[in-house]
N, C-alpha and C positions, 0 to 999 in steps of 0.2 A: 504493500499500499504506500503510494507516494504521499508524503504530508505537504500537499499543495499550499494549504494556508500558512504553514510554518515557513515553507520556502519564501512565500510572498512577504511575509513578515520580517523574515531574515534580510532579504534584499531591499525592501522598501522602507523599513523603519530602522534597521541597525547598520548594514554595510554602507548603503548609499544614502538612505533617507536621513541619516544623522548629519549629513553635510547640507541638507536643504533647510534653509532657515524660513522660507516663505510658505505659509500654509497652503496657498493655492498651488504652489509648485509640488508640494508634497502630495496634494490630491491628485495632480496630473501624474506624478510618478505611480502612485498607488493604482490609478486607473489603467495605465499602460500594463502593469504587472497583472491586474485582474483580467485584462482582455487577452494578454498573450501567454501567461504562465498558468495553464490549466490542463485537466486530464486529457482533453481532446488532442493535445500536442502529440502524445505518444501514438495516436491512431492516424496522424498526418492530416487531420481534418481542419487545422487552424492555418489561416493565411496571416503572415506577419505584416504583409501590406497588401494592397489591392493587386492582384496578378502575381503574388510571390508566396507560394505555399511553403510550409515548413519542410526543410530538407529531409530525406530519409536517413537512415542510419549510415553515416559515412565516417571516414577517418578525417584527420586534421586537414590534409591536403584536399580531400574530396569536398570538404565544406567550402574551401576557398574557391575551388573551381565551380561549384554549384552557385555561389554567389555571383561570381564574374559572369557566368552564362545566363542566369536566370533572373537577376535583379533588374526591375524596370528602371528607365531613366529616373533620375532624382526629380522629385516633384512635391509640392505640398501634400498631395493626396496620400503620399506614402506614410505621412506622420498623422493623418486624420484631419489635416487642415484643408480650407477651402482654397482654390486657386487665387482668390482675392489677396491671400496673405502674402504671396510672392509679388503681387502688383503693389501692395502697400510697402513691402520692404524695398523694392526697386525704386519706387517714387521717393522714399526717404533718402536712399543712397545717392540718387541723382540731385536732390535738393542740397545734400551736403557738399557734393562735388562742385556744383555751381556756385554755392556760397563761398567755398575755399578759394575758387578761381577769382571771384569777385573781390575777396579780401586781399588777394595778392596783386590786384591792379594798382598802379600808382594813382594817388589822388591828385587830380589837377588843382592847383591853388585856387583858381577863379570858379571853376564849375562845382568842385566838390567841397573842399574845405569850408569856406565861409559862407557863400550865398546859399548853397543847397541846405546846409544845416540851419541857417537863420530862417529859411522859408518854412522848414518842418516845425522848428521851435515856435514861430509865430503862430502857426495854424493850431498847435496843441494848446498853447496858452489862451488863444482866443475862444476855443470851444470848451475849455475846462470849467465846469460849473462851480458855483460858489460852495463852500463846505456846508454841511448840515448843521443847523442850530440846535445843539443837543439840549440846551436848557429850555427852549421854546417847546421841543418835542416832548420832553419829559412832563412839562406842565399840562400839555394837551392829552396826554395818555392818562385816562382816568384809572384804569385797572391795569396793574402790571401782570398780565396773562403771560404765559410761556412764549407766545408768538411775539408779543410786544418787546419782551426782553431780547429776543433774537433780532428784531429790527433795530433795537438800540445798538447791539453789539455790531451789527453789520454796518450801520451808519458811522460808528466810531472808527471801525477799521477803515472804512472808505475815506474818512476825514484825514487819517494818518497817511494814507497812500497819496491822496490829491495834494496834500500839504508838502510832502517830499517832492512830488513832480513839480509844483509851482515854484518852490524855493530853488531846486537845483536848476530849473530852466531860466529863472530870473538871474541867477548867478552867472550862467553860461552866456546869457545875453550881454550882461555887463563885461564879461570877459572878451567876448567877440568885439565889443565896441571899444575895448582897451581901457576900460575904467576899473577893471579888476585884474589881479595877476592870474593867469590860466593855471590851474592846479591840475595834478594827475587825474582827480575825479571828474573835472570838467572835460578834459580830453577824452576820457572814456565815455562820458555822456555824448559828446559830439560825434565820436566814432560810431556809437550805437545808432544815433539819429541818422548818420550818413548811410549806414548799412541796413537800415529799416529793422533793426532788432530792438528788443525791449531792454533798456539799460539795467544793469546788475543792481544799481542802487534802488531801482523802482521794484524789481522782483523780490527783493528782501521784504517789502511790506505788502507785496501783492499775492494773488492766488496763483497755483501752478497753471502754466499755459504754454503751448508749443507754438502759438500764432507769431506772425511777423508784427512789427510795431504798428503798422496801419490798421491791420485787422484787430489787434489787441486793444488799440484805443477806441475803435468803433464799439468793440465789445464792452469796454469799460463804461462808455457813455450810456449803453443800453442797461447795464446794471444799475447805474445812478439813477436813470429814469425809473426803473421798477421800484427802487427804494423810495423815490419821491412819491410815486402813486400810493404805495403801501402806507407811507408815514403821513399822508394828508388826514386820514381818518382811522388808521389802524385796523381797518376791515380787511380780512384776508382776501387777496384777489380770487376770482372764479377759479383760475388755475395758476399755480405758482411755478415760476421758471427756477427749477431746482439748481441749474448751473449758475444762476446769478449770484449765488452766495459765496462768501469767502469760506464759510464753514457749513456745508450743507448738512453735516451730521447734527449740528445744533437744531436745525429746523426739523429733522426727522425725530429727534429726541423730543421736541416740543410737542409733536403730534401725540407721542405716547404720554407726556406730562398732562396735557389737556384732557385726554381720556381718562387717565388714572385719577385725576382730581374729581371730574364729573362723576365717575362711577365708584369712587373710593376704592380702587384696586391697587395692590402693591406694584410699584413700578418695576421691581426686579423680576416680577412674574409675567411681564408683558413683552410682546414683540409686534413687529409690523406685518400687516396682511397686505400683499400687493396684488392688485387686479388690473389687468390691462384692458382699457375700454376700447369701443370701436370707433371712438371720435378723436378729431384732431383739435388743436387749441381753438380755432376759430369757431367750432361748433359748441364749445362749452360756454354757458351764459351765466351760470350761477354756481357757487361753491357747494359741496356736499353738507349734509347736516352735521356729520362728524368726519374727522380726518381731513384730507386734502387732495385736490387733483394737482398732479405736477406734469410739466411738459419739458421739452428741451433735451430729451435723452436720445442717444444713438446706440444702435447695436452693432458690435464688431464680431465677425466671424459667423454671423447667421443673420436672419431677418425675422421680424414678427408677422405671422400670417393672420390677418384680421379675420377672414371667413372661418378658419378653423380654431382661432383663439389659442394659438400655440406657436412654439418656435419652429422655423422651417429653414431649409437650406437657403443660403444667400444666393442672390443673382449675381452673375459675372459682372464685374466693374462697378458694383455697388458696394463700396467698401464699408461705409457706416450709414445704413438706411435709418431714417427718423423713426422713433417709436411713437405710437399713438399716445394720447394722454393716459397717465396711469393714476389710479385711485389708491391712495395709501391711507390706511387706518389702523389703529392699535387694537389688538385683541389679546386676551389671555394666551399664554404659551400653549396650554393643552388644547385649544381649539384650532391650532394652526394645521392646515392641510399639507401633509408631507408625501402624499401619493402623486405619482406621475409629475413631479416638479424637478426643475434644474435649479440648484442654488447658484445663481448668477451674480458674480461680483460686480459692484459699481465702482468705476474709477473716475477721477476728474479729467484725466487726458489719456492719450494713447500710450504713454510711457508706463502706465499701470504702477505696479510696485508700491511706492510710498503714497501715491495719490489715491489709495483705496478709501471708499466712503462707506459702503454698507453692502449687505447681501439681500437680493430680491429673489423670492421664490417664484419662478415663472413656469407656466404650464408647458408640458412637452408630451408629445404623443410617442415619441421615440426614446430609447433609454438615455438616461442623463449622460452615460459615458461617451456618447457620440459628441455632445456639446463640450464636454470637459476636454477631449482630445482636439477639438476644433478651436479651443481657447476662446470660446464665446463670453463676451463680457458687455456690460452697458457702460457707455462713456457720457459724461457731461459736456464734453467738448470734442467735435469731430476733427 
């Protein structure tokens, strides 16, 4: 009797798994082992990749020859990924290459250095809104509900970011005019503006993002606009733009806190129930009685099929299709439906890793292992 469970545990948790620090990577490792290390291997019924069956009993040299002769050409399919994964990888690689070439170009004194940076600087300062008046807002909010506290925190963090932007740009402006000595920090800022990248001094106070400066600034203005609408009367919008928060976790926790207070339930016994609706943002006119509608999420590695209400294979060249509006509410842990679901991680950007936000349970008609191997995740920014 082959102890398959013991072997999987030995490889996945002790020998190799001990080196894997990320929980999601461990899950992927365990899934590979459960898919490939099983009793059917000895009967030759398992394919290690599409079109690549397990080799028969051979010697060491025979295995090498079998691999050389029978292994299909390398492609994302072999690892359980969608072909879009290769498109995404090649796009990122090309972007990096062109960016490196651009940064190696000599900067012309007239076209690049001064006037180009000055134009970008003036445009940013001109559109940058005034900071939020925190005292006025606090006086206006009658009841400090969990949602109101989130709004305050978001506005404070936005004020810190816009203050740093305004101050550093004004200093650079004076430096370009010759009224201030140009420091190393000013030079770094000017270079970032010239190359259309977000300056490091701003990202220190900002949220994770992979966008270029122009797209990042347009995104920032949208976030400020959302906060302005929300803080005029502190009524939760019909559908909330989850990606618009510095700290989306705080908003999701506020959903649980509100329900816990209303029903007098213990917070540590609660979790979020996620239900993908059949509507998009424009079709939602009023908020739900409890919980919240959220929009602005994208799926990577697969897509959401509205008719069947489940995850489906992605379409070619649709790298991050938009998700419909998602209804999120808090329920006791023991009421959570765990059948036919894929535990889908939510990240702020495509970088994943440290940008993890939450785990949403999404309905699936196929086994969850398929989506784990495909690296399916929800992103707050495409």
